N, C-alpha and C positions, 0 to 999 in steps of 0.2 A: 202940757200938748209938744212930743217930741219936737227935735230939729238936729241941725249934722253937727253942732257942737264939740262934741266927739270926734266925728269922723273928721273934721279943719282942723283938729286937737294934733290926728296920726300925721293928717297932710303937711303939719307947717314941722312937725320932724322928718318929715321925707319918707313917713311913708305911702304909698302910691295907692295902694289896692286895702281897702279896706269892709269888712265885713263882721253884719253882729251873727249873732246865734245867740237857739234861744230857744228851748222843749214846750211838748205839754206831753201832758199827761205821767206829774208821778204822782199824783196821791192814787190815782182809780185803782180797783179793786183787780180789774180784766182789760185787760188787753196790752197789744207795744207803747212803751215811751217811744214819741217821734221826737227830732233835732230840727235844725233849719237850717241855714248858715244863706247869711245876701245882701253883696253888694250891692248900693246903689250911684249910678252914675249920676250922681246930685247935679251934673251941668246942664245932664237932659229931662233928667226930671221934672213935671211939669206941674205945677202949683195944683189943677185939679186932682194930680195924682197924687198929687201928695198930702190933700188933705183925707185923704182916703184913708192912711197910714195912719194909725195906729195902735195903742195897748190892743189884743184879742182881744183879753178881755170885757175891756172897756164897749167891746168893738156888738153889736147883735149878730144873731147869725147872719139874716142876710148884709148886713153892710159887710161880715169877713169874707159871704162870698165874694160881694161887690172887687171888694180889693185885692185878693186875691187873682182873681178872672183880670182887672184893672193892667196888673203890675207884669202880670205871665204874657198880657198882650201889650206891652207897652213899649219893650224892647229892652229897657230902659235895668232891672233888676235881673241879675244872673242870680240865683239862687241853686241849691239843693237839700231837699229830704233824705233823713235814710231814718233809722227806725232799732230799738232795739231790742229782744223777740222778754216776753214774760219768765223761758228757761233760763236765758243770762239776767236778769234782774232775780229771779229763786236764786240763783247760783251768785253772784258777785256782790250784789245788793243795789236797790235803788236809785238812790248817787253812781256807783259807777257804770248802772248798767247806762246812765243818761251821759254820764260824761263820754262811753262807747259811743254812742249814736250823735253826742255832736261827735266827737273826733269822726266820726262816718259821715258826718255832710260836707265836712270843709273839704275831707280829701274828696270826697265825690262832685266839687266844684270843679268848673272847667278849667281853673287855673288857681294858683291856688294865693290865697291872701297874707300878702304883707306884716296882715296884726288885726286877730279878730278879738272886738267886743260881745263880750258872755252879758249877759242877764246874770242875779245874786253876786258870793261870793266870793265861790270857788269856783277856778275857771279850770280844765281837765290838762292834761299833763298832757303832754307831745303834737301836737297839735304842728308841732313846725312854722310855730311862728310865734312871733311875741300874744302875750295873750292880757284883754285888760277889763277886770270886771267891772259891774253896773251894781249898784242892785238898785231896783225898780226898771232896768237898764230899757225895759221896754219901753218904761213913758217918758222918757226921756232922748232913747238914739232914734231918728228913721231905719236901721240900719238892723238896728235892731228887734223896733216894735217890726216890722219888714217880715222879719224871719220868726213873729210869735203867730204871725196868721197863718204862713205859709204852714208849719209847725199842725196848729193848731187845726184848721180845717183840712186838711189830710188825714191827721187824726182821725175830727170829727167823722168823714167821709169812709174810712179805713172802720168804725164802729158802724156806722149807719150797713156802711158791709156785711161784717161780720152777724148782725142780730138778726138777716135773714137768717144766716144757716140756724140760730141757735135763740129761737123768738125767747119768749116771757120774762125775760132780765131787762129788758125795758131797754137794751144800748144803742138804740138809734134813737132816744132823748138826753137820759142820766148818765153817755157817753161811756159805762164804767165801773162809774163812780156809788161809794156805796146809797145812795138812793131805799125807801124804803122799799117801792117794788125790787129790789135787786136783791135786797136784802131777804125778803122774804123767797123770791124766785132761790134762792142760793136758798135755801131750808128745805124747798120744795123741790127741789130739780138737782139738787148740787150743783158742786161748782166743772164748769167746761176746762175742754184742756186754752183755752186760752185764760183762764184765770190765777192769779197770784197765786199760789202757792204759799208764797213767804208772807205772806199778807194777812196778819189780824184782818174781821173773820173766819177767810177762807180758812188758813188751817186749822184752826178747830172741826174744821169738818172733813179732813181728811178721818 
């Protein structure tokens, strides 16, 4: 379960505003990659709210939506969500596009953080503050877990919207990942402007 132990460690060093950042959508064949940055006012966060916050991968769709809406309504979580496009990831690669989305999310916060906790083992450059990486951070830090929910829910909603414009690929359920339905549709319908042309098997259909 997440906790505030990493955030508290930063506070003990005199770093007041601690943001968690995480991404959603590195692996799919279609759609942007999203990143979110989240800062939780732990002194005002209720136990009821914190019980809803966990690694987004461990939550059902319904629980993620519930946590998302509760955090927005609470007023104790500041957050920003940003994306990097398929064109950007095809040009600079998926890792750099993910880091670009993370930088954009941090820059979009209403007030800049003094430190960011990053899920994974590589932190983006030029964040404007100190960065600390935490492998599996979305399961250990409330801030990162909150960011994972914001990123995942926002991307899922975006892919559902795209699915209405480009039916047949099953994006409303597979979210752009390479499911059997998605792969069959690629063979039958071909790639769309939202497909990642640098990703196999999409690249083979050029």
